[in-house]
MIDRENMI-354737 format. One line per field, with one value per residue: residue number from 1; chain; z, x, y of N, C-alpha, C in turn. Coordinates in nm, 4 decimals, always signed. Each point is the difference from the previous one (the first is absolute). Layout:
! residues N
resi <- [NUM ...]
chain <- [A ...]
n_c3 <- [Z ...]
n_c1 <- [X ...]
n_c2 <- [Y ...]
ca_c3 <- [Z ...]
ca_c1 <- [X ...]
ca_c2 <- [Y ...]
c_c3 <- [Z ...]
c_c1 <- [X ...]
c_c2 <- [Y ...]
//
This chain:
! residues 200
resi <- [1 2 3 4 5 6 7 8 9 10 11 12 13 14 15 16 17 18 19 20 21 22 23 24 25 26 27 28 29 30 31 32 33 34 35 36 37 38 39 40 41 42 43 44 45 46 47 48 49 50 51 52 53 54 55 56 57 58 59 60 61 62 63 64 65 66 67 68 69 70 71 72 73 74 75 76 77 78 79 80 81 82 83 84 85 86 87 88 89 90 91 92 93 94 95 96 97 98 99 100 101 102 103 104 105 106 107 108 109 110 111 112 113 114 115 116 117 118 119 120 121 122 123 124 125 126 127 128 129 130 131 132 133 134 135 136 137 138 139 140 141 142 143 144 145 146 147 148 149 150 151 152 153 154 155 156 157 158 159 160 161 162 163 164 165 166 167 168 169 170 171 172 173 174 175 176 177 178 179 180 181 182 183 184 185 186 187 188 189 190 191 192 193 194 195 196 197 198 199 200]
chain <- [A A A A A A A A A A A A A A A A A A A A A A A A A A A A A A A A A A A A A A A A A A A A A A A A A A A A A A A A A A A A A A A A A A A A A A A A A A A A A A A A A A A A A A A A A A A A A A A A A A A A A A A A A A A A A A A A A A A A A A A A A A A A A A A A A A A A A A A A A A A A A A A A A A A A A A A A A A A A A A A A A A A A A A A A A A A A A A A A A A A A A A A A A A A A A A A A A A A A A A A A]
n_c3 <- [+8.1217 -0.0071 -0.1055 +0.0730 +0.0455 +0.0087 -0.0015 +0.0562 +0.0874 -0.0603 -0.0574 +0.0113 +0.1344 +0.0477 -0.0935 +0.0625 +0.1441 -0.0355 -0.0783 +0.0793 +0.0762 -0.0981 +0.0281 +0.0649 -0.1360 +0.0113 -0.1095 -0.0337 +0.0538 -0.0678 +0.1284 -0.0616 +0.0985 +0.0395 +0.0545 +0.0935 +0.0354 +0.0452 +0.0560 +0.0680 +0.1040 -0.0633 -0.0639 -0.1120 -0.0422 +0.1407 -0.0626 -0.1295 -0.0679 -0.0632 -0.0970 -0.0358 +0.0685 -0.1276 +0.0203 +0.0985 +0.0823 -0.0036 +0.0660 -0.1058 +0.1049 +0.0036 +0.1012 -0.0552 -0.0801 +0.0946 +0.0707 -0.1033 -0.0077 +0.1368 -0.0105 -0.1148 +0.0560 +0.1123 -0.0460 -0.0752 +0.0955 +0.0585 -0.1165 -0.0193 +0.0672 +0.0730 +0.0300 +0.0943 +0.0486 -0.1158 +0.0347 -0.1170 +0.0599 -0.0719 -0.1328 -0.0371 -0.0776 -0.0515 -0.0058 +0.0546 +0.1322 +0.0576 +0.0950 +0.0391 +0.0826 +0.0624 +0.0811 -0.0661 -0.1279 -0.0725 -0.1217 -0.0897 -0.0924 -0.1273 +0.0213 +0.0181 +0.0389 +0.0031 +0.0809 +0.0944 +0.0783 -0.0354 +0.1217 +0.0715 +0.0453 -0.1357 +0.0803 -0.0915 +0.0684 -0.0602 +0.0291 +0.1116 -0.0326 +0.0073 +0.0933 -0.0584 -0.0163 +0.0153 -0.1362 +0.0563 +0.1079 +0.0831 -0.0315 +0.0353 -0.0732 -0.0472 -0.1452 -0.0444 -0.0880 -0.0572 -0.0089 -0.0909 -0.1104 -0.0350 +0.1210 -0.0561 +0.1302 +0.0117 -0.0405 -0.0153 +0.0021 +0.0409 -0.0234 +0.0848 -0.0803 +0.0858 +0.0361 -0.1251 +0.0949 +0.0382 -0.0690 +0.1199 -0.1217 +0.0268 -0.1261 +0.0245 +0.0965 -0.0149 -0.0717 +0.0850 +0.0923 -0.0865 -0.0396 +0.1330 +0.0187 -0.1128 +0.0617 +0.0957 -0.0369 -0.0509 +0.0915 +0.0879 -0.1018 +0.0487 +0.0524 -0.0341 -0.0429 +0.1140 -0.0058 +0.0783 -0.1062 +0.0822 -0.0627 -0.0296]
n_c1 <- [+18.2196 -0.0638 +0.0478 +0.0412 -0.1082 +0.0394 -0.1280 +0.0698 +0.0571 -0.1225 -0.0582 -0.1155 +0.0079 +0.0424 -0.0938 -0.0881 +0.0560 +0.0170 -0.1451 -0.0756 +0.0464 -0.0384 -0.0675 +0.0598 +0.0201 -0.1012 +0.0273 -0.1131 +0.0977 +0.0946 +0.0431 -0.0716 -0.0487 +0.0118 -0.1422 +0.0369 -0.1205 +0.0893 -0.1053 +0.0443 -0.0328 -0.1074 +0.1249 -0.0870 +0.1198 -0.0364 -0.0913 +0.0474 -0.0450 +0.1020 -0.1085 -0.0893 +0.1278 -0.0249 +0.1082 -0.0970 +0.0859 -0.0417 -0.1215 +0.0201 +0.0521 -0.0945 +0.0153 +0.0548 -0.0841 -0.0754 +0.0699 -0.0027 -0.1171 -0.0057 +0.0404 -0.0780 -0.1170 +0.0639 +0.0122 -0.1213 -0.0770 +0.1025 -0.0135 -0.0761 -0.0669 +0.0630 -0.1210 +0.0587 -0.0965 -0.0953 -0.1015 -0.0575 -0.0415 +0.0274 -0.0676 +0.0383 -0.0782 +0.0627 +0.0346 +0.1170 -0.0454 +0.0242 -0.0643 +0.1009 -0.1015 +0.1146 +0.0188 +0.0939 -0.0373 +0.0321 -0.0496 +0.0652 -0.0898 +0.0821 +0.0709 -0.1266 +0.0698 -0.1314 +0.1086 -0.1009 -0.0202 -0.0561 +0.0562 -0.1232 +0.1034 +0.0155 +0.0747 +0.0792 -0.0106 -0.1076 -0.0255 -0.0608 +0.0113 +0.1016 -0.0233 +0.0135 -0.1057 +0.0950 +0.0484 +0.1468 -0.0906 -0.0110 -0.1358 -0.0153 +0.0907 -0.0935 +0.0227 +0.1033 -0.0235 +0.1143 -0.1231 +0.0339 +0.0646 +0.0082 -0.0471 -0.0682 +0.0240 +0.1040 -0.0017 +0.1003 -0.1171 +0.0765 -0.0486 +0.0677 +0.0197 -0.0372 +0.0483 +0.0769 -0.0557 +0.1565 +0.0027 -0.0201 +0.0748 +0.1225 -0.0072 -0.1266 +0.0092 +0.0921 -0.0808 -0.0874 +0.0846 +0.0627 -0.1176 -0.0148 +0.1101 -0.0373 -0.1396 +0.0627 +0.0816 -0.1323 -0.0711 +0.0974 -0.0288 -0.0879 -0.0331 +0.1219 -0.0814 +0.0409 +0.0921 +0.0401 +0.0648 +0.0560 +0.1079 +0.0349]
n_c2 <- [+29.3010 -0.1239 -0.0666 -0.1153 -0.0419 -0.1010 -0.0449 -0.0937 -0.0827 -0.0345 -0.1216 +0.0669 +0.0400 -0.1184 -0.0642 +0.0963 -0.0294 -0.1380 +0.0078 +0.0710 -0.0950 -0.0770 +0.0982 -0.0392 -0.0769 -0.0360 +0.0728 -0.0342 -0.1012 +0.0632 -0.0206 -0.1157 +0.0535 -0.1453 -0.0135 -0.0847 +0.0067 -0.0709 +0.0337 -0.1155 +0.0468 +0.0467 -0.0110 -0.0206 +0.0698 +0.0580 -0.0652 +0.0806 -0.0743 -0.0037 -0.0678 +0.0867 +0.0693 +0.0325 -0.0492 -0.0307 -0.0332 -0.1363 +0.0239 +0.1100 +0.0364 +0.0602 -0.0427 -0.1178 +0.0185 +0.0159 -0.0755 -0.0700 +0.0809 +0.0148 -0.1059 -0.0592 +0.0621 -0.0117 -0.1162 -0.0115 +0.0615 +0.0379 +0.0743 -0.1327 +0.0731 -0.0717 +0.0339 -0.0421 -0.0824 +0.0447 +0.0250 -0.0151 +0.1141 +0.1129 +0.0223 +0.0788 +0.0044 +0.0640 +0.1200 -0.0132 -0.0512 -0.1075 +0.0228 -0.0661 -0.0357 -0.0255 -0.0942 +0.0546 +0.0274 +0.1115 -0.0350 +0.0657 -0.0174 +0.0305 -0.1428 -0.0871 -0.0853 -0.0271 -0.0647 +0.0271 -0.0994 -0.0998 -0.0004 -0.0425 -0.0110 +0.0237 +0.0666 -0.0033 +0.1006 +0.0478 -0.1432 +0.0336 +0.1095 -0.0959 -0.0461 -0.1227 -0.0796 -0.0825 +0.0496 -0.0387 +0.0022 -0.1363 +0.0421 -0.1415 +0.0198 +0.0757 -0.0215 +0.0701 +0.1116 +0.0642 +0.0511 -0.0429 +0.0721 -0.1356 -0.0166 +0.0891 +0.0431 +0.0968 +0.1223 -0.0525 -0.1014 -0.1110 -0.1158 -0.0655 -0.0800 -0.0843 +0.1133 -0.0240 -0.1211 -0.0548 -0.1267 -0.0938 +0.0521 -0.0615 -0.0776 -0.0053 -0.0230 -0.0714 -0.0670 +0.0133 -0.0239 -0.0810 -0.0468 +0.0374 -0.0539 -0.0744 +0.0334 -0.0114 -0.0945 -0.0689 +0.0254 -0.0282 -0.0869 +0.0939 -0.1353 -0.0181 -0.1084 -0.0397 -0.0778 -0.0836 -0.0362 -0.0948 +0.0174 -0.1465]
ca_c3 <- [-0.1128 -0.0740 -0.1341 +0.0087 +0.1419 -0.0102 +0.1346 +0.0108 -0.0675 -0.0306 -0.1415 -0.1005 +0.0305 -0.0160 -0.1260 -0.0409 +0.0274 -0.0944 -0.1298 +0.0057 +0.0407 -0.1189 -0.1178 +0.0728 -0.0652 -0.1168 +0.0363 +0.0772 +0.1380 +0.0790 +0.1181 +0.0684 +0.1137 -0.0052 +0.1262 +0.0089 +0.1681 -0.0008 +0.1070 -0.0827 +0.1193 -0.0386 -0.1295 +0.0149 -0.0257 +0.1212 +0.0050 -0.1272 -0.0529 -0.1627 -0.0572 -0.1127 -0.0469 -0.0742 +0.0334 +0.1319 +0.0105 +0.0744 +0.1529 +0.0549 +0.0890 +0.0045 +0.1105 -0.0597 -0.1030 +0.0909 +0.0570 -0.1026 -0.0907 +0.0695 +0.0016 -0.1396 -0.0044 +0.0689 -0.0725 -0.1314 -0.0305 +0.1353 +0.0024 +0.0409 +0.1409 +0.0414 +0.1552 +0.0762 +0.1296 +0.0203 -0.0506 -0.0326 +0.0630 -0.0829 -0.0973 -0.0334 -0.1188 -0.0057 -0.1570 -0.0614 +0.0741 +0.1098 +0.1402 +0.0237 +0.1390 +0.0589 +0.1277 +0.0792 -0.0559 -0.0875 -0.0969 -0.1182 -0.1438 -0.1083 -0.0552 +0.0920 -0.0360 +0.1116 -0.0498 +0.1102 -0.0395 -0.0383 +0.1278 +0.0436 +0.1031 -0.0537 +0.0771 -0.0440 -0.0153 -0.1390 -0.1241 -0.0029 -0.1309 -0.1233 +0.0617 -0.0529 +0.0033 -0.0889 -0.1049 -0.0229 +0.1102 +0.0533 +0.1253 +0.1229 +0.0520 +0.0246 -0.0123 -0.0194 -0.0760 -0.0124 -0.1438 -0.0979 -0.1118 -0.0550 +0.1263 +0.0320 +0.0568 -0.0421 -0.0644 +0.0645 +0.0954 -0.0460 +0.0695 -0.0863 +0.0498 +0.0477 +0.0369 -0.1192 -0.0659 -0.0628 +0.0770 +0.1093 -0.0574 +0.0107 -0.1085 -0.0246 +0.1210 -0.0327 -0.1306 +0.0228 +0.0476 -0.1066 -0.0784 +0.0571 -0.0030 -0.1343 -0.0149 +0.0692 -0.0763 -0.1320 +0.0596 +0.0135 -0.1336 -0.0710 -0.0727 -0.0776 +0.0497 +0.0411 +0.0532 +0.0368 -0.0107 +0.0042 -0.1080 +0.0201]
ca_c1 <- [-0.0870 +0.0257 -0.0548 -0.0858 +0.0124 -0.0815 -0.0708 +0.0038 +0.1153 -0.0136 +0.0506 -0.0225 +0.0530 +0.1570 +0.0190 -0.0124 +0.1329 +0.1033 +0.0120 +0.0366 +0.1368 +0.0880 -0.0080 +0.0856 +0.0901 -0.0763 -0.0098 -0.1144 -0.0074 +0.0969 -0.0263 -0.1353 -0.0090 -0.0722 +0.0193 -0.1012 -0.0127 +0.0059 -0.0711 -0.0401 -0.0603 -0.0881 +0.0016 -0.0245 +0.1279 +0.0463 -0.0229 -0.0285 +0.1035 -0.0216 +0.0942 -0.0254 +0.0553 +0.1107 +0.1213 +0.0254 +0.0341 -0.1022 +0.0474 +0.0198 -0.0987 -0.0345 +0.0776 +0.1419 -0.0421 -0.0132 +0.1343 +0.0760 -0.0365 +0.0746 +0.1482 +0.0220 -0.0189 +0.0909 +0.1255 +0.0021 -0.0911 +0.0133 -0.0725 -0.1346 -0.0121 -0.1016 -0.0564 -0.0384 -0.0721 -0.0770 -0.1268 -0.0695 -0.1334 -0.0808 +0.0446 -0.0905 +0.0457 +0.0211 +0.0201 +0.1360 +0.0609 -0.0700 +0.0490 -0.0349 +0.0418 +0.0267 +0.0200 +0.1257 +0.0527 -0.0984 +0.0660 -0.0804 +0.0307 -0.0848 -0.1033 -0.0308 -0.0345 -0.0458 +0.0115 -0.0211 -0.0779 -0.1520 -0.0764 -0.0810 +0.0943 +0.0769 -0.0726 +0.0401 -0.0993 +0.0015 -0.0225 -0.1522 -0.1157 +0.0535 -0.0353 -0.1220 +0.0257 +0.0850 -0.0921 +0.0508 +0.0136 -0.1067 -0.0684 +0.0034 +0.1306 -0.0042 +0.1432 -0.0470 +0.0919 -0.0481 -0.0719 +0.1029 +0.0049 +0.1389 +0.1146 +0.0030 -0.1145 -0.0263 +0.1241 +0.1475 -0.0296 -0.0029 -0.0046 +0.0777 -0.0056 -0.1461 -0.0805 -0.0627 -0.1065 +0.0465 +0.0029 +0.1067 +0.1173 +0.1126 +0.0512 -0.0944 +0.0337 +0.1386 -0.0047 -0.0957 +0.0893 +0.0667 -0.1081 -0.0103 +0.1066 +0.0129 -0.0729 +0.0436 +0.1164 -0.0184 -0.0182 +0.1256 +0.0682 -0.0825 -0.1209 +0.0533 +0.0283 +0.1339 +0.0085 +0.1484 +0.0565 +0.1084 +0.0532 +0.1374]
ca_c2 <- [-0.0317 -0.0979 +0.0240 -0.0869 -0.0797 -0.1301 -0.0298 -0.1328 -0.0660 -0.1488 -0.0323 +0.1036 +0.0894 -0.0138 -0.0061 +0.1208 +0.0735 -0.0355 +0.0577 +0.1483 +0.0132 -0.0538 +0.1107 +0.1103 +0.0745 +0.0950 +0.1531 +0.0201 -0.0608 +0.0296 +0.0941 -0.0189 -0.0541 -0.1009 -0.0678 -0.1239 -0.0523 -0.1431 -0.0558 -0.1217 -0.0921 -0.0469 -0.0493 -0.1297 -0.0734 -0.0439 -0.1481 -0.0567 -0.1089 +0.0254 -0.0958 +0.0347 +0.1387 -0.0091 +0.0445 -0.0310 -0.1502 -0.0446 -0.0078 +0.1569 +0.0633 +0.1355 +0.0714 +0.0157 +0.0960 +0.1306 +0.0486 +0.0123 +0.1016 +0.1476 -0.0107 +0.0367 +0.1416 +0.0517 -0.0295 +0.0504 +0.1192 +0.0491 +0.1197 -0.0078 +0.0378 -0.0988 +0.0236 -0.0983 +0.0092 +0.0808 -0.0396 +0.1137 +0.0325 +0.0856 +0.0662 +0.1273 +0.0901 +0.1484 +0.0463 -0.0320 -0.1245 -0.0813 -0.0317 -0.1459 +0.0066 -0.1068 -0.0080 +0.0718 +0.1000 +0.0493 -0.0142 +0.0713 -0.0627 +0.0405 -0.1073 -0.0801 -0.1362 -0.0928 -0.1643 -0.0655 -0.1088 +0.0328 -0.0523 +0.1290 +0.0619 +0.1188 +0.1206 +0.1430 +0.1151 +0.0707 -0.0628 -0.0405 +0.0524 -0.0764 -0.1582 -0.0858 -0.1362 -0.0280 -0.0860 -0.1543 -0.0565 -0.0390 +0.0771 -0.0408 +0.0277 +0.1549 +0.0817 +0.1555 +0.0544 +0.1379 +0.0308 +0.0710 -0.0148 -0.0285 +0.0320 +0.1173 +0.0218 +0.1166 +0.0708 -0.0310 -0.0927 -0.1052 -0.1006 -0.1192 -0.1478 -0.0630 +0.1075 +0.0449 -0.0981 -0.0995 -0.1354 -0.0392 -0.0948 +0.0813 +0.0544 +0.1136 +0.0860 +0.0497 +0.0705 +0.1171 +0.0908 +0.0390 +0.0872 +0.1299 +0.0521 +0.0378 +0.0966 +0.1038 +0.0325 +0.0725 +0.1195 +0.0717 +0.0241 +0.0929 -0.0596 -0.0894 -0.1362 -0.0240 -0.1116 -0.0206 -0.1152 -0.0340 -0.0963 -0.0408]
c_c3 <- [-0.0862 -0.1637 -0.0066 +0.1407 -0.0105 +0.1476 +0.0047 -0.0638 -0.0386 -0.1495 -0.0984 +0.0452 -0.0368 -0.1632 -0.0787 +0.0157 -0.0664 -0.1319 +0.0218 +0.0485 -0.1083 -0.0919 +0.0393 -0.0875 -0.1368 +0.0394 +0.0651 +0.1183 +0.1098 +0.1034 +0.0661 +0.1299 +0.0008 +0.1475 +0.0127 +0.1693 -0.0195 +0.0824 -0.0558 +0.1307 -0.0712 -0.1432 -0.0198 -0.0559 +0.1068 +0.0221 -0.1147 -0.0513 -0.1666 -0.0575 -0.1630 -0.0802 -0.1066 +0.0341 +0.1334 +0.0170 +0.0833 +0.1589 +0.0613 +0.0908 -0.0121 +0.1120 -0.0672 -0.1199 +0.0764 +0.0100 -0.1267 -0.0815 +0.0494 -0.0214 -0.1375 -0.0219 +0.0610 -0.0832 -0.1476 -0.0229 +0.1616 +0.0100 +0.0387 +0.1632 +0.0574 +0.1514 +0.0558 +0.1374 +0.0164 -0.0645 -0.0455 +0.0577 -0.0701 -0.1045 -0.0214 -0.1245 -0.0106 -0.1768 -0.0614 +0.0257 +0.0785 +0.1367 +0.0357 +0.1728 +0.0365 +0.1530 +0.0437 -0.1098 -0.1000 -0.1410 -0.1273 -0.1255 -0.0980 -0.0508 +0.1017 -0.0716 +0.1298 -0.0534 +0.1217 -0.0216 -0.0002 +0.1032 +0.0141 +0.1352 -0.0267 +0.0513 -0.0322 +0.0011 -0.1137 -0.1275 +0.0036 -0.1205 -0.1273 +0.0411 -0.0436 +0.0162 -0.1097 -0.1175 -0.0335 +0.1063 +0.0321 +0.0950 +0.1388 +0.0690 +0.0383 -0.0385 -0.0572 -0.1100 -0.0029 -0.1589 -0.1050 -0.1389 -0.0457 +0.1102 +0.0560 +0.0683 -0.0355 -0.0184 +0.0975 +0.1245 -0.0787 +0.0813 -0.0815 +0.1003 +0.0370 +0.0522 -0.1231 -0.0886 -0.0861 +0.0870 +0.0813 -0.0627 +0.0278 -0.1371 -0.0385 +0.0853 -0.0621 -0.1667 +0.0235 +0.0624 -0.1251 -0.0824 +0.0448 -0.0168 -0.1350 -0.0411 +0.0718 -0.0820 -0.1386 +0.0294 -0.0034 -0.1409 -0.0915 -0.0810 -0.0879 +0.0433 +0.0505 +0.0849 +0.0290 +0.0120 +0.0016 -0.1075 -0.0048 -0.1004]
c_c1 <- [+0.0177 -0.0722 -0.1175 +0.0166 -0.0787 -0.0179 -0.0068 +0.1150 -0.0130 +0.0416 -0.0317 +0.0927 +0.1596 +0.0346 -0.0065 +0.1230 +0.1165 +0.0067 +0.0382 +0.1567 +0.0986 -0.0085 +0.0968 +0.1162 -0.0768 -0.0280 -0.1252 -0.0407 +0.1229 -0.0283 -0.1333 -0.0075 -0.1105 +0.0183 -0.1130 -0.0194 -0.0216 -0.0533 -0.0546 -0.0522 -0.1267 -0.0154 -0.0393 +0.1040 +0.0693 -0.0191 -0.0176 +0.1194 -0.0128 +0.0709 -0.0704 +0.0159 +0.0983 +0.1315 +0.0294 +0.0423 -0.1283 +0.0200 +0.0301 -0.1046 -0.0385 +0.0802 +0.1407 -0.0122 +0.0088 +0.1348 +0.1021 -0.0362 +0.0451 +0.1564 +0.0305 +0.0029 +0.1089 +0.1437 +0.0392 -0.0409 +0.0077 -0.0538 -0.1340 +0.0125 -0.1107 -0.0271 -0.0383 -0.0569 -0.0663 -0.1396 -0.0753 -0.1313 -0.0646 +0.0533 -0.0714 +0.0516 +0.0206 -0.0071 +0.0791 +0.0565 -0.0704 +0.0737 -0.0180 +0.0650 -0.0013 -0.0236 +0.1196 +0.0206 -0.1067 +0.1032 -0.0801 +0.0594 -0.1128 -0.0812 +0.0215 -0.0435 -0.0382 -0.0037 -0.0168 -0.1001 -0.1552 -0.1113 -0.0807 +0.0468 +0.0539 -0.0692 +0.0611 -0.0918 +0.0371 +0.0015 -0.1450 -0.0837 +0.0542 -0.0423 -0.1079 +0.0451 +0.0739 -0.0726 +0.0371 +0.0268 -0.1328 -0.0630 +0.0312 +0.1669 -0.0117 +0.1365 -0.0503 +0.0880 -0.0326 -0.0165 +0.1091 -0.0186 +0.1586 +0.1078 -0.0071 -0.1629 -0.0541 +0.1501 +0.0928 -0.0231 -0.0199 -0.0206 +0.0543 -0.0590 -0.1514 -0.0794 -0.0427 -0.0896 +0.0287 -0.0104 +0.1515 +0.0803 +0.1059 +0.0534 -0.0902 +0.0246 +0.1455 -0.0127 -0.0856 +0.1011 +0.0886 -0.0716 +0.0010 +0.1215 +0.0467 -0.0754 +0.0574 +0.1349 -0.0548 -0.0540 +0.1068 +0.0670 -0.0838 -0.1058 +0.0570 +0.0251 +0.1010 +0.0145 +0.1628 +0.0560 +0.1706 +0.0641 +0.1213 +0.1006]
c_c2 <- [-0.0991 +0.0474 -0.1304 -0.0750 -0.1351 -0.0417 -0.1443 -0.0979 -0.1334 +0.0154 +0.1352 +0.1244 +0.0135 -0.0105 +0.1432 +0.0944 -0.0455 +0.0472 +0.1325 +0.0425 -0.0415 +0.1223 +0.1317 +0.0730 +0.0687 +0.1433 +0.0395 -0.0403 +0.0509 +0.1042 -0.0157 -0.0499 -0.0980 -0.0791 -0.1150 -0.0048 -0.1524 -0.0782 -0.1453 -0.0806 -0.0687 -0.0564 -0.1525 -0.1130 -0.0669 -0.1565 -0.0665 -0.1317 +0.0130 -0.1277 +0.0286 +0.1241 -0.0029 +0.0592 -0.0175 -0.1619 -0.0377 +0.0046 +0.1301 +0.0358 +0.1435 +0.0777 +0.0391 +0.1114 +0.1249 +0.0483 -0.0008 +0.0807 +0.1060 +0.0048 +0.0281 +0.1454 +0.0628 -0.0075 +0.0641 +0.1365 +0.0709 +0.1374 +0.0102 +0.0002 -0.1354 +0.0361 -0.1232 -0.0066 +0.1253 -0.0330 +0.1454 +0.0096 +0.0674 +0.0761 +0.1553 +0.0817 +0.1270 +0.0261 -0.0711 -0.1104 -0.0736 +0.0116 -0.1530 -0.0128 -0.1527 -0.0219 +0.0688 +0.1146 +0.0591 +0.0159 +0.0875 -0.0749 +0.0686 -0.1130 -0.0900 -0.1514 -0.0923 -0.1545 -0.0882 -0.1274 +0.0429 -0.0606 +0.1422 +0.0312 +0.0994 +0.1274 +0.1485 +0.0935 +0.0803 -0.0732 -0.0725 -0.0170 -0.0764 -0.1448 -0.0270 -0.1568 -0.0656 -0.0649 -0.1346 -0.0675 -0.0549 +0.0948 -0.0177 +0.0384 +0.1462 +0.0661 +0.1390 +0.0274 +0.1656 +0.0156 +0.0817 -0.0532 -0.0246 +0.0350 +0.1525 +0.0414 +0.1480 +0.0726 -0.0385 -0.0707 -0.1227 -0.1400 -0.1408 -0.1449 -0.0413 +0.1257 +0.0847 -0.0554 -0.1075 -0.1047 +0.0096 -0.0961 +0.0737 +0.0751 +0.1089 +0.1375 +0.0703 +0.0880 +0.1184 +0.1097 +0.0613 +0.0905 +0.1307 +0.0608 +0.0670 +0.1021 +0.1135 +0.0695 +0.0736 +0.1419 +0.0862 +0.0192 +0.0550 -0.0666 -0.0767 -0.1575 -0.0408 -0.1242 -0.0154 -0.1378 -0.0157 -0.0853 -0.0348 +0.0664]
//
């Protein structure tokens, strides 16, 4: 049983996992089981090139960010369980948790974050009722979003990144994932607004 499971290993999902993982020494986050299904095959980062992102050297590739992000998560926060080579097929809500079925396993989680891309090829069963035309994409591109309010679809079910209705910009997707993570930390902290900063 995970306390939170993130579906998607792109900019939003990895950012969410990094922020959640960084809270490991906070009393309200100690012992929390955090997982991320890092399926990246369909990520738009696979063929991206970045010259306009603060902090990234020019000519940074999206593929290097995907690989580097997983390594960063492993090196800094090894308690975050990275689930490789599995694709989520269906989610089912129960009274107390979500069942998440992949092509190989079933997982359970108290909180679920959906952070996959915003193409109309997203076919996770159990999310159909939330899908709609993306509000910030050209109609001819046939992009989708999961209807939400401030990243929250419904109780304990979040969406992050472009699928949350944001534009396809790396910094925006990353920030969206971090936003969701701080909302979850705030929830764990009894509603007290929470963020995690490292200092020199």
